[in-house]
matplotlib code that plots the C-alpha trace (Angstrom):
import matplotlib.pyplot as plt

x = [205.9, 203.7, 200.1, 197.7, 194.9, 192.1, 190.3, 189.2, 185.6, 183.2, 180.9, 178.0, 175.9, 177.8, 176.9, 176.6, 179.8, 181.5, 180.9, 183.9, 185.8, 186.8, 184.8, 187.9, 188.8, 185.3, 185.9, 184.9, 185.6, 188.2, 190.2, 189.4, 188.3, 191.7, 193.7, 192.1, 193.6, 197.0, 197.8, 196.7, 198.9, 202.1, 201.4, 201.6, 204.6, 203.3, 206.4, 205.4, 201.7, 200.8, 197.5, 194.8, 193.2, 190.9, 187.9, 190.0, 193.0, 194.9, 193.4, 194.3, 197.8, 197.9, 196.5, 198.3, 202.1, 201.4, 200.3, 202.5, 206.4, 205.9, 206.9, 204.0, 203.5, 200.1, 198.1, 195.7, 192.9, 190.9, 188.7, 186.2, 186.5, 187.1, 188.6, 190.8, 191.6, 192.8, 195.1, 196.5, 197.8, 199.7, 201.8, 205.0, 205.7, 205.4, 208.1, 206.7, 208.3, 207.4, 204.5, 201.3, 198.3, 195.5, 193.1, 189.7, 190.4, 186.8, 186.5, 187.6, 188.5, 189.3, 191.9, 195.3, 197.4, 200.6, 200.0, 198.0, 201.2, 202.9, 201.0, 202.6, 200.3, 197.7, 194.8, 191.7, 189.9, 185.9, 183.1, 179.3, 176.7, 172.9, 172.9, 175.7, 174.4, 175.7, 179.4, 182.1, 182.0, 184.2, 183.2, 185.5, 186.7, 189.0, 189.7, 191.1, 189.7, 188.0, 186.2, 185.7, 181.9, 180.9, 178.0, 176.5, 172.1, 172.2, 173.9, 176.5, 178.2, 177.6, 181.2, 182.0, 185.2, 185.1, 188.0, 191.5, 193.8, 197.4, 199.1, 202.4, 203.5, 202.2, 203.2, 200.7, 198.0, 198.9, 199.5, 195.6, 194.6, 196.5, 194.7, 191.6, 192.0, 193.3, 190.6, 188.4, 186.4, 184.3, 181.6, 178.6, 180.3, 183.7, 187.3, 186.8, 189.6, 187.6, 187.6, 191.4, 191.6, 189.5, 191.7, 194.5, 193.0, 192.1, 195.9, 196.8, 197.7, 196.6, 194.5, 193.0, 190.7, 191.2, 188.4, 187.1, 185.3, 185.2, 184.4, 182.8, 180.6, 181.3, 179.7, 176.2, 175.2, 173.7, 176.6, 179.1, 177.3, 177.3, 180.8, 181.7, 179.9, 181.5, 184.9, 184.4, 184.0, 187.0, 188.6, 186.7, 188.7, 187.3, 188.9, 186.5, 184.6, 182.8, 179.5, 178.6, 178.4, 180.2, 178.2, 181.4, 181.9, 183.0, 185.6, 186.1, 188.8, 191.3, 190.9, 186.8, 185.2, 182.1, 179.8, 176.6, 176.2, 175.1, 177.7, 177.0, 177.5, 178.3, 179.5, 182.3, 183.2, 185.8, 188.5, 188.1, 184.1, 182.1, 179.6, 176.8, 174.0, 173.5, 172.5, 174.4, 174.6, 174.7, 176.5, 179.9, 180.6, 183.3, 185.7, 185.7, 181.4, 179.7, 176.1, 173.9, 170.8, 169.9, 169.5, 170.9, 170.6, 171.8, 173.3, 176.5, 177.7, 180.7, 183.2, 182.7, 179.2, 176.5, 173.6, 171.5, 167.9, 165.4, 166.2, 166.6, 168.0, 170.0, 172.5, 174.4, 177.8, 180.6, 180.0, 176.3, 173.9, 170.9, 169.2, 165.4, 166.2]
y = [167.5, 167.2, 166.6, 166.9, 164.7, 165.0, 162.3, 162.6, 162.7, 160.2, 159.6, 159.3, 158.8, 155.8, 153.9, 150.9, 150.6, 153.1, 151.9, 149.3, 151.3, 154.7, 155.9, 156.3, 152.2, 151.6, 149.7, 150.6, 148.5, 146.7, 148.9, 151.3, 155.1, 156.6, 153.7, 155.6, 158.8, 157.8, 156.1, 159.5, 161.3, 158.7, 158.9, 162.6, 162.6, 162.9, 161.8, 162.7, 162.5, 164.7, 162.7, 164.4, 161.5, 161.5, 158.5, 154.8, 157.0, 153.7, 151.9, 154.9, 154.9, 150.6, 150.7, 153.1, 152.1, 148.6, 149.8, 152.4, 153.6, 157.3, 159.4, 159.8, 161.8, 161.1, 164.9, 163.6, 166.2, 166.2, 168.8, 168.9, 172.9, 172.7, 172.4, 175.4, 174.6, 170.8, 172.0, 174.6, 171.8, 170.5, 173.5, 172.4, 170.1, 171.9, 174.3, 177.6, 178.4, 175.0, 174.1, 172.2, 169.9, 169.5, 166.9, 165.9, 162.0, 160.6, 162.4, 160.4, 162.2, 161.7, 164.3, 164.7, 166.0, 167.4, 170.1, 170.8, 170.5, 172.5, 175.4, 178.6, 180.2, 179.1, 177.0, 175.4, 172.6, 173.6, 171.8, 173.3, 172.0, 172.6, 173.5, 175.8, 176.0, 172.9, 174.0, 176.4, 178.6, 180.4, 183.5, 184.0, 186.6, 185.6, 182.5, 184.4, 183.8, 187.3, 185.2, 182.7, 182.4, 179.5, 177.8, 180.8, 181.2, 182.7, 181.7, 183.5, 181.3, 177.1, 176.8, 174.5, 173.8, 170.4, 169.9, 169.6, 172.9, 173.8, 176.2, 177.6, 179.1, 176.8, 180.0, 182.3, 180.1, 179.1, 182.9, 183.3, 180.5, 182.4, 185.5, 183.6, 181.7, 184.7, 187.1, 184.1, 184.3, 181.5, 180.6, 178.5, 177.8, 176.7, 177.9, 177.5, 177.0, 178.5, 181.9, 181.6, 181.5, 184.2, 185.7, 185.3, 187.2, 189.9, 190.3, 190.1, 186.4, 185.1, 182.2, 180.3, 177.0, 174.2, 171.7, 168.5, 166.2, 163.0, 163.9, 161.1, 161.2, 158.1, 160.0, 158.3, 154.5, 155.5, 157.5, 154.9, 152.7, 154.9, 155.3, 151.7, 151.8, 154.2, 153.4, 149.5, 150.5, 150.0, 148.6, 145.2, 142.1, 138.7, 135.3, 132.7, 130.7, 127.3, 127.0, 130.7, 133.7, 136.8, 140.2, 142.5, 145.0, 143.5, 143.7, 139.9, 139.2, 136.5, 133.9, 134.8, 131.7, 132.1, 128.2, 128.2, 132.7, 135.1, 138.1, 141.6, 143.5, 146.5, 143.9, 144.6, 141.4, 141.1, 138.8, 135.5, 135.8, 132.8, 132.9, 130.5, 129.6, 133.6, 136.4, 139.9, 142.9, 146.7, 145.8, 145.9, 143.0, 142.8, 140.2, 136.9, 137.4, 134.0, 134.8, 131.8, 131.4, 134.9, 137.7, 141.1, 144.4, 147.6, 146.5, 146.9, 144.2, 144.7, 142.3, 139.2, 138.9, 135.7, 136.2, 133.0, 133.1, 134.8, 138.3, 141.4, 144.9, 145.3, 147.7, 145.8, 146.2, 144.1, 140.8, 141.2, 137.7, 137.5, 133.7, 133.1, 129.6]
z = [141.3, 144.6, 144.6, 147.8, 147.8, 150.5, 151.4, 154.8, 154.3, 155.7, 152.4, 154.5, 151.1, 150.3, 153.5, 154.5, 152.7, 154.0, 157.7, 157.1, 154.0, 153.3, 150.0, 148.2, 148.5, 147.0, 144.0, 140.9, 137.7, 139.2, 141.0, 144.2, 143.3, 144.8, 142.3, 139.3, 140.4, 141.6, 138.3, 135.9, 138.4, 138.0, 134.3, 134.3, 136.3, 139.6, 142.2, 145.2, 147.1, 150.4, 151.2, 153.9, 155.6, 158.2, 158.7, 158.2, 157.3, 158.3, 155.4, 153.2, 154.1, 153.7, 150.7, 149.0, 150.2, 149.5, 145.6, 144.9, 145.2, 144.8, 148.0, 150.4, 153.2, 155.3, 157.2, 159.8, 159.5, 162.8, 162.3, 159.2, 159.0, 154.9, 152.2, 152.5, 156.1, 155.1, 152.2, 155.0, 157.2, 154.4, 154.7, 156.6, 153.0, 150.6, 149.2, 148.5, 145.5, 143.9, 141.5, 143.3, 142.0, 144.2, 143.6, 145.0, 146.2, 145.5, 141.7, 139.0, 135.8, 132.4, 131.0, 129.9, 132.5, 131.3, 129.6, 132.7, 134.8, 132.1, 132.3, 132.3, 134.8, 137.3, 136.2, 137.0, 136.0, 134.8, 133.6, 132.3, 134.6, 134.4, 137.8, 139.0, 142.8, 143.9, 143.0, 142.8, 139.8, 137.4, 135.8, 132.6, 130.0, 127.3, 128.8, 132.0, 135.3, 136.7, 139.2, 141.2, 143.6, 146.1, 145.6, 144.4, 145.4, 142.0, 139.2, 138.0, 135.9, 134.8, 134.9, 137.3, 139.5, 139.5, 141.7, 139.7, 140.8, 139.3, 141.4, 139.9, 143.4, 146.1, 148.6, 147.5, 148.0, 151.8, 151.7, 150.7, 153.1, 156.2, 155.3, 155.9, 158.5, 160.6, 160.0, 159.9, 156.7, 155.9, 153.5, 154.2, 157.9, 156.3, 155.1, 151.6, 149.0, 146.0, 148.9, 148.8, 145.2, 144.8, 147.3, 145.0, 142.4, 143.7, 144.6, 140.8, 140.4, 136.9, 136.9, 133.6, 133.0, 131.2, 130.1, 131.7, 129.5, 131.6, 135.3, 137.3, 140.5, 143.0, 145.6, 145.8, 144.9, 141.2, 140.5, 141.4, 139.3, 136.2, 136.8, 137.1, 133.1, 132.0, 133.1, 132.0, 128.1, 126.8, 129.7, 130.2, 131.7, 132.0, 131.3, 129.6, 132.0, 130.2, 131.1, 131.9, 129.3, 129.7, 128.5, 128.4, 128.9, 132.7, 135.0, 136.8, 139.2, 137.4, 140.6, 141.3, 140.4, 138.3, 137.4, 135.4, 135.5, 133.3, 134.1, 132.2, 130.9, 133.7, 136.1, 138.6, 140.4, 143.1, 143.9, 145.6, 145.3, 143.8, 142.1, 140.6, 138.9, 138.9, 137.0, 137.7, 135.6, 136.3, 139.2, 141.6, 143.8, 145.9, 147.3, 149.3, 148.6, 148.1, 145.3, 144.8, 143.1, 142.5, 139.8, 140.5, 138.4, 139.8, 143.2, 145.5, 147.5, 149.9, 150.7, 152.6, 151.7, 151.5, 149.3, 148.8, 147.0, 145.0, 142.7, 144.1, 143.5, 146.8, 148.5, 151.0, 152.9, 154.2, 156.3, 155.2, 155.0, 153.0, 152.8, 150.9, 150.3]

ax = plt.figure().add_subplot(projection="3d")
ax.plot(x, y, z, "-o")
ax.set_aspect("equal")
plt.show()
């Protein structure tokens, strides 16, 4: 089965890290965001992925091709005209009669996909939220979706659509997106996938929902850190480091160097990073980075950075340098 994964966003809320990395390649619990997603998809039987790229798309393509052997097709979105438009660009690569799974590339999820991909009809992942005005929402009755609304100003449901979509027949979706584009039907200035799905419902397509209890946002520094903390639970990975204390859960790359330091809990340390005389917890540290004589908490440090000195809570990107010796 094919999956479409849109990853063309710039990730402006995660700057400075996204100046040099696409958001989906940021490290969370020892693996890029897109890696967590791909592992779930492949385990569920997805054997082909159409990836919609834009900003720094060549880095995404290189990483995916270097780590996974399934068939990839990369589609470049040059204009950000909305999610429906992004999906529409994949039409030449999808057979209209086949099922299709769509997953947004910036959200890590925890749900069993196998039964979803065997669903008798189209189905959408949903989660109850306190403020539905930020999301597309589903109005349901008896397990069936009656109506979908994109970011309603007046809440009509608290079931947010969380970015997991199974379509029984891809052709019906593309026909509805054609309808939006041909008639310039936009919501909030963009061609919305929610509107295309609503058109399908109005034409008689049956949709149900499935619950997504584990839905982890990676869109801002604070949510990236909270997702790192959640994913480390039960997935801690670390070698013993004589002279240092490791407070699990942590992820420490096997080729990292840890000397006279206290690491964790909830810390991720990237490859070839050297940490000496430090205390680091609740933080993500990239690869090829040097950190000496400092205490870090609730911090994100990019690749190839150098930090030497007094305690900080910091958020710095690749190749940054801070010295307070």
